[in-house]
PANUDREN-19269 format. One record per residue (C-alpha): x, y, z; residue in three letters. Coordinates in nm, 2 decimals. Each point is the difference from the previous one (the first is absolute). Example, Ala and Ser with C-alpha at 12.3 -4.5 7.8 and 13.67 -1.06 7.14 Angstrom:
! residues 2
<<1.23 -0.45 0.78> ALA> <<0.14 0.34 -0.07> SER> 
***
This chain:
! residues 78
<<4.25 5.09 14.54> MET> <<0.07 0.31 -0.19> LEU> <<0.28 0.10 0.23> ILE> <<0.16 -0.34 -0.04> LYS> <<-0.01 0.04 -0.37> LEU> <<0.15 0.34 0.02> PHE> <<0.28 -0.13 0.23> LYS> <<0.07 -0.28 -0.25> LEU> <<0.02 0.25 -0.28> ALA> <<0.24 0.21 0.20> LEU> <<0.22 -0.30 0.07> GLN> <<0.00 -0.11 -0.37> LEU> <<0.09 0.36 -0.11> LEU> <<0.28 0.00 0.26> THR> <<0.14 -0.32 -0.15> ILE> <<-0.03 0.13 -0.35> LEU> <<0.18 0.33 0.09> VAL> <<0.28 -0.21 0.15> PHE> <<0.03 -0.22 -0.31> VAL> <<-0.02 0.31 -0.22> HIS> <<0.29 0.16 0.19> ALA> <<0.22 -0.32 -0.01> LEU> <<-0.07 -0.07 -0.37> ALA> <<0.09 0.36 -0.09> SER> <<0.36 -0.08 0.07> TRP> <<0.01 -0.28 -0.26> PHE> <<-0.04 0.12 -0.36> PRO> <<-0.09 -0.35 -0.13> SER> <<-0.30 -0.02 0.25> LEU> <<-0.12 0.35 -0.10> ARG> <<-0.06 -0.13 -0.35> ARG> <<-0.22 -0.29 0.11> SER> <<-0.38 0.00 -0.04> ARG> <<-0.05 -0.06 0.38> ILE> <<0.20 0.32 0.08> TYR> <<-0.21 0.19 -0.24> TRP> <<-0.32 -0.11 0.18> TYR> <<0.15 0.08 0.34> ILE> <<0.11 0.34 -0.13> ASP> <<-0.35 0.06 -0.13> TRP> <<-0.14 -0.06 0.35> VAL> <<0.27 0.17 0.21> VAL> <<0.10 0.30 -0.20> GLU> <<-0.32 0.21 0.06> PRO> <<0.08 -0.02 0.37> PHE> <<0.37 0.09 -0.04> LEU> <<-0.05 0.29 -0.24> ARG> <<-0.15 0.25 0.25> PRO> <<0.28 -0.08 0.25> ILE> <<0.26 0.05 -0.26> ARG> <<-0.13 0.35 -0.07> LYS> <<0.06 0.09 0.36> VAL> <<0.31 -0.20 0.08> VAL> <<0.26 0.02 -0.28> LYS> <<0.27 -0.27 -0.04> PRO> <<0.31 0.06 0.21> VAL> <<0.33 -0.09 -0.19> ASN> <<-0.20 -0.22 -0.23> GLY> <<-0.18 -0.18 0.28> LEU> <<-0.37 0.00 -0.01> ASP> <<-0.15 -0.01 0.35> PHE> <<-0.37 0.00 -0.11> SER> <<-0.04 -0.38 0.04> PRO> <<0.13 0.02 0.35> LEU> <<-0.24 0.29 0.08> ILE> <<-0.29 -0.18 -0.15> LEU> <<0.07 -0.32 0.19> ILE> <<0.02 0.21 0.32> LEU> <<-0.34 0.16 -0.08> ILE> <<-0.16 -0.34 -0.08> LEU> <<0.14 -0.14 0.33> THR> <<-0.14 0.29 0.19> ILE> <<-0.35 -0.05 -0.16> LEU> <<0.02 -0.38 0.08> GLN> <<0.08 0.07 0.36> ARG> <<-0.28 0.26 0.02> ALA> <<-0.25 -0.27 -0.10> LEU> <<0.08 -0.24 0.28> ARG> 
***
């Protein structure tokens, strides 16, 4: 039961990271309250990755790395 809940949380976080990354390309979406809540959830996970992996030519790869980490964790729980 606890593992299923953890897997669900990982899936939800993966979706939120994806939405956060997509919405960051649209300034009007970044000003919305929904984006603010998503940012509040996702940013603490992205911040440590950004300290290690700096943006390259203005592209931030931290969401991609976080999604990769979350996917690996999900597969490890199968």
